[in-house]
PyMOL CGO cylinders between C-alpha atoms (Angstrom):
from pymol import cmd
from pymol.cgo import CYLINDER

trace = [
    CYLINDER, 5.29, -2.38, -12.75, 8.70, -4.11, -13.03, 0.3, 1, 1, 1, 1, 1, 1,
    CYLINDER, 8.70, -4.11, -13.03, 8.47, -7.79, -11.27, 0.3, 1, 1, 1, 1, 1, 1,
    CYLINDER, 8.47, -7.79, -11.27, 9.83, -8.09, -7.71, 0.3, 1, 1, 1, 1, 1, 1,
    CYLINDER, 9.83, -8.09, -7.71, 10.89, -11.31, -6.36, 0.3, 1, 1, 1, 1, 1, 1,
    CYLINDER, 10.89, -11.31, -6.36, 9.27, -11.03, -3.01, 0.3, 1, 1, 1, 1, 1, 1,
    CYLINDER, 9.27, -11.03, -3.01, 10.80, -13.88, -1.69, 0.3, 1, 1, 1, 1, 1, 1,
    CYLINDER, 10.80, -13.88, -1.69, 14.31, -12.76, -2.03, 0.3, 1, 1, 1, 1, 1, 1,
    CYLINDER, 14.31, -12.76, -2.03, 13.12, -9.72, -0.01, 0.3, 1, 1, 1, 1, 1, 1,
    CYLINDER, 13.12, -9.72, -0.01, 12.66, -10.83, 3.61, 0.3, 1, 1, 1, 1, 1, 1,
    CYLINDER, 12.66, -10.83, 3.61, 13.11, -7.49, 5.23, 0.3, 1, 1, 1, 1, 1, 1,
    CYLINDER, 13.11, -7.49, 5.23, 11.39, -4.49, 3.54, 0.3, 1, 1, 1, 1, 1, 1,
    CYLINDER, 11.39, -4.49, 3.54, 12.96, -1.31, 3.51, 0.3, 1, 1, 1, 1, 1, 1,
    CYLINDER, 12.96, -1.31, 3.51, 11.73, 1.75, 5.31, 0.3, 1, 1, 1, 1, 1, 1,
    CYLINDER, 11.73, 1.75, 5.31, 11.67, 3.74, 2.33, 0.3, 1, 1, 1, 1, 1, 1,
    CYLINDER, 11.67, 3.74, 2.33, 9.70, 2.23, -0.64, 0.3, 1, 1, 1, 1, 1, 1,
    CYLINDER, 9.70, 2.23, -0.64, 9.43, 3.61, -4.71, 0.3, 1, 1, 1, 1, 1, 1,
    CYLINDER, 9.43, 3.61, -4.71, 5.68, 3.17, -6.08, 0.3, 1, 1, 1, 1, 1, 1,
    CYLINDER, 5.68, 3.17, -6.08, 6.58, -0.37, -7.50, 0.3, 1, 1, 1, 1, 1, 1,
    CYLINDER, 6.58, -0.37, -7.50, 7.65, -1.69, -4.27, 0.3, 1, 1, 1, 1, 1, 1,
    CYLINDER, 7.65, -1.69, -4.27, 5.02, 0.04, -2.49, 0.3, 1, 1, 1, 1, 1, 1,
    CYLINDER, 5.02, 0.04, -2.49, 2.66, -1.67, -4.51, 0.3, 1, 1, 1, 1, 1, 1,
    CYLINDER, 2.66, -1.67, -4.51, 4.43, -5.13, -4.17, 0.3, 1, 1, 1, 1, 1, 1,
    CYLINDER, 4.43, -5.13, -4.17, 4.71, -4.60, -0.36, 0.3, 1, 1, 1, 1, 1, 1,
    CYLINDER, 4.71, -4.60, -0.36, 0.97, -3.85, 0.07, 0.3, 1, 1, 1, 1, 1, 1,
    CYLINDER, 0.97, -3.85, 0.07, -0.48, -6.01, -2.72, 0.3, 1, 1, 1, 1, 1, 1,
    CYLINDER, -0.48, -6.01, -2.72, -2.88, -3.64, -3.33, 0.3, 1, 1, 1, 1, 1, 1,
    CYLINDER, -2.88, -3.64, -3.33, -4.06, -2.01, -6.80, 0.3, 1, 1, 1, 1, 1, 1,
    CYLINDER, -4.06, -2.01, -6.80, -2.40, 1.11, -8.16, 0.3, 1, 1, 1, 1, 1, 1,
    CYLINDER, -2.40, 1.11, -8.16, -5.80, 3.02, -7.79, 0.3, 1, 1, 1, 1, 1, 1,
    CYLINDER, -5.80, 3.02, -7.79, -6.00, 2.14, -4.05, 0.3, 1, 1, 1, 1, 1, 1,
    CYLINDER, -6.00, 2.14, -4.05, -2.77, 3.78, -3.66, 0.3, 1, 1, 1, 1, 1, 1,
    CYLINDER, -2.77, 3.78, -3.66, -3.40, 6.76, -5.54, 0.3, 1, 1, 1, 1, 1, 1,
    CYLINDER, -3.40, 6.76, -5.54, -6.71, 6.94, -3.15, 0.3, 1, 1, 1, 1, 1, 1,
    CYLINDER, -6.71, 6.94, -3.15, -4.36, 6.97, -0.14, 0.3, 1, 1, 1, 1, 1, 1,
    CYLINDER, -4.36, 6.97, -0.14, -2.26, 9.57, -1.56, 0.3, 1, 1, 1, 1, 1, 1,
    CYLINDER, -2.26, 9.57, -1.56, -5.21, 11.59, -2.51, 0.3, 1, 1, 1, 1, 1, 1,
    CYLINDER, -5.21, 11.59, -2.51, -6.45, 11.49, 1.07, 0.3, 1, 1, 1, 1, 1, 1,
    CYLINDER, -6.45, 11.49, 1.07, -3.09, 12.04, 2.65, 0.3, 1, 1, 1, 1, 1, 1,
    CYLINDER, -3.09, 12.04, 2.65, -2.53, 8.47, 3.88, 0.3, 1, 1, 1, 1, 1, 1,
    CYLINDER, -2.53, 8.47, 3.88, 0.54, 7.98, 1.87, 0.3, 1, 1, 1, 1, 1, 1,
    CYLINDER, 0.54, 7.98, 1.87, 2.80, 10.69, 0.73, 0.3, 1, 1, 1, 1, 1, 1,
    CYLINDER, 2.80, 10.69, 0.73, 5.66, 10.13, -1.87, 0.3, 1, 1, 1, 1, 1, 1,
    CYLINDER, 5.66, 10.13, -1.87, 8.57, 12.49, -1.89, 0.3, 1, 1, 1, 1, 1, 1,
    CYLINDER, 8.57, 12.49, -1.89, 11.45, 13.07, -4.07, 0.3, 1, 1, 1, 1, 1, 1,
    CYLINDER, 11.45, 13.07, -4.07, 14.35, 11.58, -1.76, 0.3, 1, 1, 1, 1, 1, 1,
    CYLINDER, 14.35, 11.58, -1.76, 15.12, 8.39, -3.52, 0.3, 1, 1, 1, 1, 1, 1,
    CYLINDER, 15.12, 8.39, -3.52, 17.97, 7.60, -6.04, 0.3, 1, 1, 1, 1, 1, 1,
    CYLINDER, 17.97, 7.60, -6.04, 18.22, 9.86, -9.01, 0.3, 1, 1, 1, 1, 1, 1,
    CYLINDER, 18.22, 9.86, -9.01, 14.97, 11.75, -7.46, 0.3, 1, 1, 1, 1, 1, 1,
    CYLINDER, 14.97, 11.75, -7.46, 12.72, 8.87, -7.15, 0.3, 1, 1, 1, 1, 1, 1,
    CYLINDER, 12.72, 8.87, -7.15, 9.77, 9.21, -5.08, 0.3, 1, 1, 1, 1, 1, 1,
    CYLINDER, 9.77, 9.21, -5.08, 9.63, 7.11, -2.20, 0.3, 1, 1, 1, 1, 1, 1,
    CYLINDER, 9.63, 7.11, -2.20, 7.01, 6.88, 0.51, 0.3, 1, 1, 1, 1, 1, 1,
    CYLINDER, 7.01, 6.88, 0.51, 7.68, 5.19, 4.22, 0.3, 1, 1, 1, 1, 1, 1,
    CYLINDER, 7.68, 5.19, 4.22, 6.92, 1.48, 5.03, 0.3, 1, 1, 1, 1, 1, 1,
    CYLINDER, 6.92, 1.48, 5.03, 5.32, 3.34, 8.09, 0.3, 1, 1, 1, 1, 1, 1,
    CYLINDER, 5.32, 3.34, 8.09, 2.89, 5.04, 6.25, 0.3, 1, 1, 1, 1, 1, 1,
    CYLINDER, 2.89, 5.04, 6.25, 1.89, 2.11, 4.07, 0.3, 1, 1, 1, 1, 1, 1,
    CYLINDER, 1.89, 2.11, 4.07, 1.27, 0.11, 7.22, 0.3, 1, 1, 1, 1, 1, 1,
    CYLINDER, 1.27, 0.11, 7.22, -1.01, 2.94, 8.52, 0.3, 1, 1, 1, 1, 1, 1,
    CYLINDER, -1.01, 2.94, 8.52, -2.96, 2.68, 5.15, 0.3, 1, 1, 1, 1, 1, 1,
    CYLINDER, -2.96, 2.68, 5.15, -3.48, -1.09, 5.00, 0.3, 1, 1, 1, 1, 1, 1,
    CYLINDER, -3.48, -1.09, 5.00, -4.84, -0.98, 8.94, 0.3, 1, 1, 1, 1, 1, 1,
    CYLINDER, -4.84, -0.98, 8.94, -7.44, 1.47, 7.47, 0.3, 1, 1, 1, 1, 1, 1,
    CYLINDER, -7.44, 1.47, 7.47, -8.46, -0.98, 5.24, 0.3, 1, 1, 1, 1, 1, 1,
    CYLINDER, -8.46, -0.98, 5.24, -9.17, -3.51, 7.63, 0.3, 1, 1, 1, 1, 1, 1,
    CYLINDER, -9.17, -3.51, 7.63, -10.73, -1.53, 10.16, 0.3, 1, 1, 1, 1, 1, 1,
    CYLINDER, -10.73, -1.53, 10.16, -13.39, -0.59, 8.47, 0.3, 1, 1, 1, 1, 1, 1,
    CYLINDER, -13.39, -0.59, 8.47, -17.01, -2.26, 9.65, 0.3, 1, 1, 1, 1, 1, 1,
    CYLINDER, -17.01, -2.26, 9.65, -17.63, -5.66, 8.51, 0.3, 1, 1, 1, 1, 1, 1,
    CYLINDER, -17.63, -5.66, 8.51, -20.07, -6.61, 5.97, 0.3, 1, 1, 1, 1, 1, 1,
    CYLINDER, -20.07, -6.61, 5.97, -23.39, -7.78, 7.53, 0.3, 1, 1, 1, 1, 1, 1,
    CYLINDER, -23.39, -7.78, 7.53, -23.87, -11.43, 6.45, 0.3, 1, 1, 1, 1, 1, 1,
    CYLINDER, -23.87, -11.43, 6.45, -27.19, -11.26, 8.11, 0.3, 1, 1, 1, 1, 1, 1,
    CYLINDER, -27.19, -11.26, 8.11, -28.43, -8.79, 5.20, 0.3, 1, 1, 1, 1, 1, 1,
    CYLINDER, -28.43, -8.79, 5.20, -27.45, -11.38, 2.58, 0.3, 1, 1, 1, 1, 1, 1,
    CYLINDER, -27.45, -11.38, 2.58, -30.29, -13.70, 1.74, 0.3, 1, 1, 1, 1, 1, 1,
    CYLINDER, -30.29, -13.70, 1.74, -29.29, -17.07, 1.12, 0.3, 1, 1, 1, 1, 1, 1,
    CYLINDER, -29.29, -17.07, 1.12, -31.32, -19.64, -0.63, 0.3, 1, 1, 1, 1, 1, 1,
]
cmd.load_cgo(trace, "trace")
């Protein structure tokens, strides 16, 4: 993945390449591929020179699924 200066991009584009999507979400590439496998995120060859892009909206929806799962029950953890 190429280094992207996040500070230089205050307004994220509506369509993003894989590298930009990874920088935007901050997830691992395996997580992004899992979202693709589940159909949460779809890359289409619509970018410059046929680059595959996805929408910021689908990335936001996929991110919200990460944080909407039930929280870990801390009462099940035994503390010394």
